[in-house]
A tleap script that builds the chain and sets N, CA, C and O, in Angstrom:
source leaprc.protein.ff14SB
mol = sequence {
  NMET ARG HIE GLU LYS VAL ASN ASP LEU PHE
  ARG PRO LEU MET ASN GLY LEU ALA PRO GLU
  ALA VAL ILE ASP VAL TYR GLN ASN GLN VAL
  ARG GLU LEU GLU LEU GLU ASN LYS HIE LEU
  ALA ASN ASP ASN LYS ARG LEU LYS ILE ALA
  LEU GLU GLU ILE ARG LEU GLU LEU ASN LYS
  THR LEU ILE GLU LEU ASP GLU GLU PHE LYS
  ILE CYS PRO GLY CYS ALA GLY ALA GLY ASP
  VAL ARG GLN THR ALA LYS SER ASN ASP ILE
  GLU GLU THR TRP ILE LYS CYS GLU GLU CYS
  LEU GLY GLU GLY LYS VAL GLN LYS TRP CALA
}
set mol.1.N position { 243.007 118.950 232.961 }
set mol.1.CA position { 243.071 120.219 233.641 }
set mol.1.C position { 243.545 120.027 235.081 }
set mol.1.O position { 244.306 120.834 235.614 }
set mol.2.N position { 243.087 118.958 235.687 }
set mol.2.CA position { 243.501 118.694 237.060 }
set mol.2.C position { 245.008 118.489 237.146 }
set mol.2.O position { 245.651 118.937 238.095 }
set mol.3.N position { 245.564 117.812 236.151 }
set mol.3.CA position { 247.012 117.582 236.146 }
set mol.3.C position { 247.771 118.897 236.014 }
set mol.3.O position { 248.851 119.060 236.582 }
set mol.4.N position { 247.193 119.839 235.253 }
set mol.4.CA position { 247.851 121.142 235.103 }
set mol.4.C position { 247.917 121.865 236.443 }
set mol.4.O position { 248.931 122.476 236.781 }
set mol.5.N position { 246.813 121.790 237.212 }
set mol.5.CA position { 246.807 122.441 238.524 }
set mol.5.C position { 247.824 121.792 239.459 }
set mol.5.O position { 248.524 122.480 240.202 }
set mol.6.N position { 247.899 120.492 239.418 }
set mol.6.CA position { 248.867 119.786 240.249 }
set mol.6.C position { 250.279 120.163 239.823 }
set mol.6.O position { 251.153 120.386 240.661 }
set mol.7.N position { 250.490 120.231 238.522 }
set mol.7.CA position { 251.811 120.620 238.028 }
set mol.7.C position { 252.159 122.038 238.470 }
set mol.7.O position { 253.293 122.301 238.872 }
set mol.8.N position { 251.185 122.959 238.400 }
set mol.8.CA position { 251.435 124.330 238.847 }
set mol.8.C position { 251.765 124.364 240.332 }
set mol.8.O position { 252.631 125.122 240.768 }
set mol.9.N position { 251.078 123.550 241.091 }
set mol.9.CA position { 251.289 123.528 242.533 }
set mol.9.C position { 252.699 123.049 242.879 }
set mol.9.O position { 253.336 123.568 243.796 }
set mol.10.N position { 253.170 122.063 242.142 }
set mol.10.CA position { 254.480 121.495 242.447 }
set mol.10.C position { 255.593 122.025 241.543 }
set mol.10.O position { 256.721 121.534 241.595 }
set mol.11.N position { 255.281 123.020 240.719 }
set mol.11.CA position { 256.291 123.563 239.799 }
set mol.11.C position { 257.555 124.028 240.519 }
set mol.11.O position { 258.652 123.727 240.048 }
set mol.12.N position { 257.451 124.760 241.657 }
set mol.12.CA position { 258.688 125.161 242.338 }
set mol.12.C position { 259.555 123.962 242.737 }
set mol.12.O position { 260.781 124.020 242.646 }
set mol.13.N position { 258.920 122.887 243.175 }
set mol.13.CA position { 259.683 121.688 243.531 }
set mol.13.C position { 260.319 121.062 242.296 }
set mol.13.O position { 261.460 120.601 242.326 }
set mol.14.N position { 259.549 121.057 241.208 }
set mol.14.CA position { 260.065 120.440 239.987 }
set mol.14.C position { 261.174 121.285 239.364 }
set mol.14.O position { 261.991 120.770 238.600 }
set mol.15.N position { 261.205 122.580 239.687 }
set mol.15.CA position { 262.261 123.454 239.168 }
set mol.15.C position { 263.552 123.329 239.972 }
set mol.15.O position { 264.527 124.032 239.707 }
set mol.16.N position { 263.552 122.457 240.924 }
set mol.16.CA position { 264.775 122.181 241.662 }
set mol.16.C position { 265.000 123.072 242.866 }
set mol.16.O position { 266.109 123.105 243.398 }
set mol.17.N position { 263.981 123.798 243.314 }
set mol.17.CA position { 264.165 124.620 244.514 }
set mol.17.C position { 264.205 123.734 245.747 }
set mol.17.O position { 263.589 122.669 245.795 }
set mol.18.N position { 264.925 124.188 246.714 }
set mol.18.CA position { 264.988 123.462 247.983 }
set mol.18.C position { 263.622 123.561 248.663 }
set mol.18.O position { 262.906 124.544 248.473 }
set mol.19.N position { 263.259 122.551 249.451 }
set mol.19.CA position { 261.957 122.576 250.125 }
set mol.19.C position { 261.714 123.856 250.929 }
set mol.19.O position { 260.590 124.355 250.968 }
set mol.20.N position { 262.765 124.393 251.575 }
set mol.20.CA position { 262.590 125.617 252.352 }
set mol.20.C position { 262.213 126.790 251.438 }
set mol.20.O position { 261.383 127.625 251.797 }
set mol.21.N position { 262.825 126.840 250.268 }
set mol.21.CA position { 262.524 127.903 249.303 }
set mol.21.C position { 261.109 127.747 248.770 }
set mol.21.O position { 260.409 128.733 248.541 }
set mol.22.N position { 260.692 126.496 248.574 }
set mol.22.CA position { 259.332 126.239 248.100 }
set mol.22.C position { 258.327 126.728 249.135 }
set mol.22.O position { 257.312 127.330 248.785 }
set mol.23.N position { 258.608 126.469 250.406 }
set mol.23.CA position { 257.728 126.931 251.486 }
set mol.23.C position { 257.633 128.450 251.468 }
set mol.23.O position { 256.545 129.006 251.623 }
set mol.24.N position { 258.761 129.122 251.280 }
set mol.24.CA position { 258.759 130.585 251.199 }
set mol.24.C position { 257.912 131.073 250.023 }
set mol.24.O position { 257.159 132.039 250.145 }
set mol.25.N position { 258.043 130.396 248.892 }
set mol.25.CA position { 257.255 130.776 247.705 }
set mol.25.C position { 255.764 130.660 248.010 }
set mol.25.O position { 254.987 131.566 247.708 }
set mol.26.N position { 255.374 129.537 248.610 }
set mol.26.CA position { 253.960 129.325 248.919 }
set mol.26.C position { 253.465 130.302 249.990 }
set mol.26.O position { 252.339 130.793 249.902 }
set mol.27.N position { 254.281 130.584 250.983 }
set mol.27.CA position { 253.886 131.532 252.022 }
set mol.27.C position { 253.700 132.930 251.430 }
set mol.27.O position { 252.777 133.650 251.811 }
set mol.28.N position { 254.573 133.309 250.502 }
set mol.28.CA position { 254.420 134.605 249.834 }
set mol.28.C position { 253.129 134.648 249.011 }
set mol.28.O position { 252.430 135.661 248.996 }
set mol.29.N position { 252.825 133.562 248.340 }
set mol.29.CA position { 251.594 133.495 247.561 }
set mol.29.C position { 250.369 133.613 248.480 }
set mol.29.O position { 249.401 134.301 248.156 }
set mol.30.N position { 250.429 132.939 249.617 }
set mol.30.CA position { 249.328 133.007 250.577 }
set mol.30.C position { 249.160 134.437 251.084 }
set mol.30.O position { 248.037 134.932 251.170 }
set mol.31.N position { 250.280 135.114 251.424 }
set mol.31.CA position { 250.216 136.506 251.892 }
set mol.31.C position { 249.617 137.419 250.821 }
set mol.31.O position { 248.790 138.281 251.119 }
set mol.32.N position { 250.043 137.219 249.576 }
set mol.32.CA position { 249.506 138.029 248.480 }
set mol.32.C position { 248.005 137.816 248.325 }
set mol.32.O position { 247.256 138.775 248.139 }
set mol.33.N position { 247.561 136.556 248.402 }
set mol.33.CA position { 246.140 136.255 248.278 }
set mol.33.C position { 245.340 136.816 249.457 }
set mol.33.O position { 244.229 137.314 249.272 }
set mol.34.N position { 245.894 136.737 250.654 }
set mol.34.CA position { 245.218 137.304 251.825 }
set mol.34.C position { 245.073 138.814 251.694 }
set mol.34.O position { 244.029 139.376 252.024 }
set mol.35.N position { 246.135 139.472 251.207 }
set mol.35.CA position { 246.093 140.919 251.008 }
set mol.35.C position { 245.069 141.289 249.938 }
set mol.35.O position { 244.307 142.241 250.102 }
set mol.36.N position { 245.056 140.540 248.857 }
set mol.36.CA position { 244.075 140.787 247.795 }
set mol.36.C position { 242.659 140.580 248.326 }
set mol.36.O position { 241.757 141.358 248.017 }
set mol.37.N position { 242.468 139.538 249.119 }
set mol.37.CA position { 241.162 139.262 249.715 }
set mol.37.C position { 240.731 140.409 250.624 }
set mol.37.O position { 239.562 140.794 250.632 }
set mol.38.N position { 241.672 140.952 251.386 }
set mol.38.CA position { 241.385 142.071 252.281 }
set mol.38.C position { 240.949 143.298 251.473 }
set mol.38.O position { 239.991 143.981 251.836 }
set mol.39.N position { 241.665 143.572 250.369 }
set mol.39.CA position { 241.297 144.703 249.512 }
set mol.39.C position { 239.908 144.500 248.901 }
set mol.39.O position { 239.107 145.431 248.835 }
set mol.40.N position { 239.638 143.282 248.460 }
set mol.40.CA position { 238.326 142.994 247.875 }
set mol.40.C position { 237.216 143.130 248.923 }
set mol.40.O position { 236.126 143.613 248.615 }
set mol.41.N position { 237.491 142.710 250.145 }
set mol.41.CA position { 236.503 142.849 251.220 }
set mol.41.C position { 236.228 144.322 251.506 }
set mol.41.O position { 235.081 144.712 251.725 }
set mol.42.N position { 237.294 145.149 251.502 }
set mol.42.CA position { 237.110 146.586 251.712 }
set mol.42.C position { 236.315 147.202 250.566 }
set mol.42.O position { 235.426 148.023 250.791 }
set mol.43.N position { 236.638 146.803 249.336 }
set mol.43.CA position { 235.882 147.294 248.179 }
set mol.43.C position { 234.418 146.898 248.299 }
set mol.43.O position { 233.525 147.695 248.011 }
set mol.44.N position { 234.178 145.666 248.724 }
set mol.44.CA position { 232.818 145.176 248.883 }
set mol.44.C position { 232.064 146.008 249.927 }
set mol.44.O position { 230.897 146.344 249.724 }
set mol.45.N position { 232.719 146.339 251.032 }
set mol.45.CA position { 232.080 147.161 252.062 }
set mol.45.C position { 231.737 148.542 251.523 }
set mol.45.O position { 230.645 149.056 251.764 }
set mol.46.N position { 232.681 149.148 250.787 }
set mol.46.CA position { 232.430 150.475 250.210 }
set mol.46.C position { 231.271 150.433 249.219 }
set mol.46.O position { 230.440 151.341 249.187 }
set mol.47.N position { 231.219 149.376 248.412 }
set mol.47.CA position { 230.131 149.249 247.445 }
set mol.47.C position { 228.784 149.054 248.135 }
set mol.47.O position { 227.771 149.601 247.699 }
set mol.48.N position { 228.779 148.273 249.212 }
set mol.48.CA position { 227.528 148.082 249.960 }
set mol.48.C position { 227.046 149.393 250.569 }
set mol.48.O position { 225.850 149.681 250.563 }
set mol.49.N position { 227.979 150.188 251.096 }
set mol.49.CA position { 227.620 151.485 251.681 }
set mol.49.C position { 227.075 152.410 250.587 }
set mol.49.O position { 226.058 153.075 250.783 }
set mol.50.N position { 227.751 152.450 249.439 }
set mol.50.CA position { 227.295 153.297 248.329 }
set mol.50.C position { 225.923 152.855 247.837 }
set mol.50.O position { 225.068 153.691 247.543 }
set mol.51.N position { 225.711 151.556 247.748 }
set mol.51.CA position { 224.420 151.031 247.317 }
set mol.51.C position { 223.319 151.408 248.305 }
set mol.51.O position { 222.215 151.769 247.895 }
set mol.52.N position { 223.607 151.329 249.581 }
set mol.52.CA position { 222.625 151.710 250.603 }
set mol.52.C position { 222.303 153.199 250.513 }
set mol.52.O position { 221.146 153.591 250.662 }
set mol.53.N position { 223.318 154.033 250.270 }
set mol.53.CA position { 223.081 155.467 250.117 }
set mol.53.C position { 222.198 155.741 248.901 }
set mol.53.O position { 221.302 156.583 248.962 }
set mol.54.N position { 222.446 155.038 247.804 }
set mol.54.CA position { 221.621 155.201 246.602 }
set mol.54.C position { 220.187 154.756 246.882 }
set mol.54.O position { 219.232 155.417 246.474 }
set mol.55.N position { 220.047 153.635 247.578 }
set mol.55.CA position { 218.707 153.126 247.904 }
set mol.55.C position { 217.941 154.125 248.765 }
set mol.55.O position { 216.756 154.369 248.535 }
set mol.56.N position { 218.622 154.704 249.761 }
set mol.56.CA position { 217.964 155.681 250.627 }
set mol.56.C position { 217.570 156.933 249.848 }
set mol.56.O position { 216.484 157.474 250.051 }
set mol.57.N position { 218.441 157.390 248.965 }
set mol.57.CA position { 218.135 158.571 248.141 }
set mol.57.C position { 216.961 158.284 247.205 }
set mol.57.O position { 216.096 159.137 247.007 }
set mol.58.N position { 216.937 157.086 246.635 }
set mol.58.CA position { 215.832 156.696 245.763 }
set mol.58.C position { 214.518 156.655 246.536 }
set mol.58.O position { 213.498 157.147 246.053 }
set mol.59.N position { 214.535 156.074 247.728 }
set mol.59.CA position { 213.325 156.030 248.551 }
set mol.59.C position { 212.851 157.441 248.898 }
set mol.59.O position { 211.652 157.723 248.881 }
set mol.60.N position { 213.794 158.319 249.209 }
set mol.60.CA position { 213.455 159.710 249.521 }
set mol.60.C position { 212.788 160.378 248.313 }
set mol.60.O position { 211.780 161.070 248.453 }
set mol.61.N position { 213.363 160.160 247.131 }
set mol.61.CA position { 212.804 160.733 245.905 }
set mol.61.C position { 211.419 160.170 245.626 }
set mol.61.O position { 210.516 160.913 245.240 }
set mol.62.N position { 211.240 158.863 245.818 }
set mol.62.CA position { 209.940 158.243 245.589 }
set mol.62.C position { 208.891 158.790 246.549 }
set mol.62.O position { 207.742 158.998 246.160 }
set mol.63.N position { 209.277 159.022 247.794 }
set mol.63.CA position { 208.337 159.587 248.769 }
set mol.63.C position { 207.942 160.998 248.355 }
set mol.63.O position { 206.774 161.376 248.438 }
set mol.64.N position { 208.939 161.783 247.902 }
set mol.64.CA position { 208.646 163.146 247.448 }
set mol.64.C position { 207.708 163.133 246.239 }
set mol.64.O position { 206.767 163.924 246.165 }
set mol.65.N position { 207.973 162.229 245.294 }
set mol.65.CA position { 207.112 162.128 244.114 }
set mol.65.C position { 205.723 161.640 244.497 }
set mol.65.O position { 204.720 162.106 243.956 }
set mol.66.N position { 205.672 160.704 245.427 }
set mol.66.CA position { 204.381 160.180 245.870 }
set mol.66.C position { 203.548 161.277 246.509 }
set mol.66.O position { 202.330 161.318 246.336 }
set mol.67.N position { 204.208 162.177 247.255 }
set mol.67.CA position { 203.479 163.279 247.872 }
set mol.67.C position { 203.009 164.287 246.823 }
set mol.67.O position { 201.958 164.910 246.974 }
set mol.68.N position { 203.807 164.442 245.748 }
set mol.68.CA position { 203.460 165.411 244.709 }
set mol.68.C position { 202.380 164.873 243.770 }
set mol.68.O position { 201.427 165.580 243.442 }
set mol.69.N position { 202.534 163.619 243.341 }
set mol.69.CA position { 201.580 163.027 242.411 }
set mol.69.C position { 201.155 161.664 242.928 }
set mol.69.O position { 201.931 160.709 242.894 }
set mol.70.N position { 199.942 161.575 243.400 }
set mol.70.CA position { 199.416 160.292 243.857 }
set mol.70.C position { 198.726 159.599 242.686 }
set mol.70.O position { 197.962 160.227 241.952 }
set mol.71.N position { 198.992 158.326 242.513 }
set mol.71.CA position { 198.320 157.580 241.451 }
set mol.71.C position { 196.857 157.416 241.842 }
set mol.71.O position { 196.529 157.069 242.976 }
set mol.72.N position { 196.013 157.671 240.895 }
set mol.72.CA position { 194.574 157.619 241.141 }
set mol.72.C position { 194.132 156.198 241.474 }
set mol.72.O position { 194.473 155.266 240.745 }
set mol.73.N position { 193.376 156.010 242.563 }
set mol.73.CA position { 192.897 154.668 242.901 }
set mol.73.C position { 191.745 154.222 242.000 }
set mol.73.O position { 191.458 153.030 241.895 }
set mol.74.N position { 191.093 155.177 241.357 }
set mol.74.CA position { 189.945 154.829 240.510 }
set mol.74.C position { 190.346 154.136 239.222 }
set mol.74.O position { 189.675 153.206 238.775 }
set mol.75.N position { 191.445 154.591 238.624 }
set mol.75.CA position { 191.863 154.018 237.339 }
set mol.75.C position { 193.267 153.443 237.395 }
set mol.75.O position { 193.777 152.967 236.381 }
set mol.76.N position { 193.898 153.477 238.556 }
set mol.76.CA position { 195.269 152.981 238.761 }
set mol.76.C position { 196.249 153.667 237.824 }
set mol.76.O position { 197.224 153.064 237.376 }
set mol.77.N position { 195.981 154.927 237.534 }
set mol.77.CA position { 196.894 155.717 236.721 }
set mol.77.C position { 196.653 155.630 235.228 }
set mol.77.O position { 197.360 156.283 234.459 }
set mol.78.N position { 195.677 154.846 234.790 }
set mol.78.CA position { 195.435 154.690 233.351 }
set mol.78.C position { 194.694 155.891 232.767 }
set mol.78.O position { 194.811 156.162 231.572 }
set mol.79.N position { 193.942 156.606 233.581 }
set mol.79.CA position { 193.196 157.763 233.095 }
set mol.79.C position { 191.788 157.424 232.639 }
set mol.79.O position { 190.936 158.306 232.523 }
set mol.80.N position { 191.543 156.136 232.377 }
set mol.80.CA position { 190.200 155.736 231.999 }
set mol.80.C position { 189.870 154.392 232.629 }
set mol.80.O position { 190.753 153.656 233.071 }
set mol.81.N position { 188.590 154.094 232.659 }
set mol.81.CA position { 188.109 152.887 233.321 }
set mol.81.C position { 187.302 152.085 232.320 }
set mol.81.O position { 186.460 152.630 231.605 }
set mol.82.N position { 187.562 150.790 232.272 }
set mol.82.CA position { 186.797 149.940 231.366 }
set mol.82.C position { 185.420 149.696 231.984 }
set mol.82.O position { 185.296 149.351 233.159 }
set mol.83.N position { 184.418 149.881 231.176 }
set mol.83.CA position { 183.059 149.620 231.638 }
set mol.83.C position { 182.433 148.636 230.653 }
set mol.83.O position { 182.259 148.946 229.474 }
set mol.84.N position { 182.099 147.460 231.146 }
set mol.84.CA position { 181.536 146.425 230.283 }
set mol.84.C position { 180.058 146.689 230.070 }
set mol.84.O position { 179.326 147.010 231.006 }
set mol.85.N position { 179.634 146.549 228.829 }
set mol.85.CA position { 178.212 146.734 228.506 }
set mol.85.C position { 177.402 145.652 229.213 }
set mol.85.O position { 177.900 144.552 229.453 }
set mol.86.N position { 176.153 145.969 229.544 }
set mol.86.CA position { 175.323 145.028 230.306 }
set mol.86.C position { 174.679 143.962 229.432 }
set mol.86.O position { 174.076 143.022 229.950 }
set mol.87.N position { 174.796 144.092 228.136 }
set mol.87.CA position { 174.209 143.084 227.252 }
set mol.87.C position { 175.189 141.924 227.087 }
set mol.87.O position { 176.272 141.926 227.671 }
set mol.88.N position { 174.796 140.937 226.288 }
set mol.88.CA position { 175.659 139.781 226.042 }
set mol.88.C position { 176.743 140.095 225.023 }
set mol.88.O position { 177.591 139.250 224.738 }
set mol.89.N position { 176.722 141.289 224.479 }
set mol.89.CA position { 177.751 141.669 223.505 }
set mol.89.C position { 179.112 141.712 224.189 }
set mol.89.O position { 179.206 141.940 225.395 }
set mol.90.N position { 180.147 141.493 223.420 }
set mol.90.CA position { 181.507 141.546 223.946 }
set mol.90.C position { 182.016 142.988 223.912 }
set mol.90.O position { 183.151 143.267 224.297 }
set mol.91.N position { 181.184 143.870 223.459 }
set mol.91.CA position { 181.563 145.258 223.302 }
set mol.91.C position { 181.945 145.880 224.646 }
set mol.91.O position { 181.277 145.665 225.657 }
set mol.92.N position { 183.011 146.639 224.637 }
set mol.92.CA position { 183.448 147.325 225.848 }
set mol.92.C position { 183.589 148.794 225.531 }
set mol.92.O position { 183.930 149.166 224.408 }
set mol.93.N position { 183.334 149.610 226.494 }
set mol.93.CA position { 183.530 151.047 226.313 }
set mol.93.C position { 184.490 151.535 227.389 }
set mol.93.O position { 184.619 150.929 228.452 }
set mol.94.N position { 185.150 152.628 227.094 }
set mol.94.CA position { 186.079 153.214 228.044 }
set mol.94.C position { 185.568 154.595 228.411 }
set mol.94.O position { 185.260 155.412 227.544 }
set mol.95.N position { 185.484 154.840 229.696 }
set mol.95.CA position { 185.022 156.153 230.135 }
set mol.95.C position { 186.127 156.835 230.931 }
set mol.95.O position { 186.968 156.183 231.550 }
set mol.96.N position { 186.102 158.140 230.898 }
set mol.96.CA position { 187.101 158.917 231.639 }
set mol.96.C position { 186.861 158.724 233.129 }
set mol.96.O position { 185.724 158.787 233.599 }
set mol.97.N position { 187.934 158.489 233.863 }
set mol.97.CA position { 187.824 158.274 235.306 }
set mol.97.C position { 187.289 159.542 235.973 }
set mol.97.O position { 187.760 160.645 235.699 }
set mol.98.N position { 186.313 159.373 236.837 }
set mol.98.CA position { 185.711 160.525 237.514 }
set mol.98.C position { 186.582 161.043 238.657 }
set mol.98.O position { 186.499 162.217 239.017 }
set mol.99.N position { 187.407 160.182 239.223 }
set mol.99.CA position { 188.210 160.612 240.371 }
set mol.99.C position { 189.357 161.525 239.972 }
set mol.99.O position { 189.688 162.463 240.697 }
set mol.100.N position { 189.972 161.254 238.811 }
set mol.100.CA position { 191.106 162.077 238.385 }
set mol.100.C position { 190.813 162.827 237.094 }
set mol.100.O position { 191.684 163.503 236.547 }
set mol.101.N position { 189.567 162.703 236.607 }
set mol.101.CA position { 189.138 163.349 235.362 }
set mol.101.C position { 190.023 162.962 234.179 }
set mol.101.O position { 190.295 163.775 233.296 }
set mol.102.N position { 190.462 161.718 234.180 }
set mol.102.CA position { 191.224 161.191 233.052 }
set mol.102.C position { 192.706 161.513 233.072 }
set mol.102.O position { 193.419 161.174 232.128 }
set mol.103.N position { 193.187 162.160 234.128 }
set mol.103.CA position { 194.606 162.518 234.192 }
set mol.103.C position { 195.475 161.346 234.658 }
set mol.103.O position { 196.669 161.310 234.361 }
set mol.104.N position { 194.906 160.414 235.365 }
set mol.104.CA position { 195.672 159.261 235.849 }
set mol.104.C position { 196.333 159.484 237.189 }
set mol.104.O position { 196.769 158.532 237.837 }
set mol.105.N position { 196.412 160.736 237.612 }
set mol.105.CA position { 196.980 161.032 238.922 }
set mol.105.C position { 196.263 162.234 239.521 }
set mol.105.O position { 195.767 163.109 238.812 }
set mol.106.N position { 196.225 162.247 240.820 }
set mol.106.CA position { 195.542 163.309 241.534 }
set mol.106.C position { 196.596 164.104 242.280 }
set mol.106.O position { 197.372 163.530 243.044 }
set mol.107.N position { 196.641 165.399 242.078 }
set mol.107.CA position { 197.639 166.222 242.757 }
set mol.107.C position { 197.152 166.592 244.156 }
set mol.107.O position { 196.011 167.011 244.349 }
set mol.108.N position { 198.033 166.428 245.106 }
set mol.108.CA position { 197.817 166.857 246.490 }
set mol.108.C position { 196.448 166.457 247.043 }
set mol.108.O position { 195.695 167.290 247.547 }
set mol.109.N position { 196.152 165.182 246.938 }
set mol.109.CA position { 194.893 164.730 247.524 }
set mol.109.C position { 195.178 163.969 248.802 }
set mol.109.O position { 196.261 163.410 248.976 }
set mol.110.N position { 194.216 163.951 249.680 }
set mol.110.CA position { 194.419 163.336 250.993 }
set mol.110.C position { 194.069 161.876 250.966 }
set mol.110.O position { 194.179 161.196 251.986 }
savepdb mol mol.pdb
quit
């Protein structure tokens, strides 16, 4: 594979072009690559700006949702709380959370 790259690099010389023409070919290739790089950099900047706008909109939406529906601290949104029996039995019972009455979220609470 390395030989192929070397061959590609020297192909203009091997095709019998004069050294000055080869230099022109390489300079044109460099200009094309620089221009492509510039376009890609601009695209990258636009994508970063769009991503930041999406992130800000998402944060705004999350704040609005957080204000509308707060996750209950008593059950962490599950709606019920595990209560382990006091005996040596492995038996567990689930009771409805008293803070959110089993809804998992509390509306407009301070």
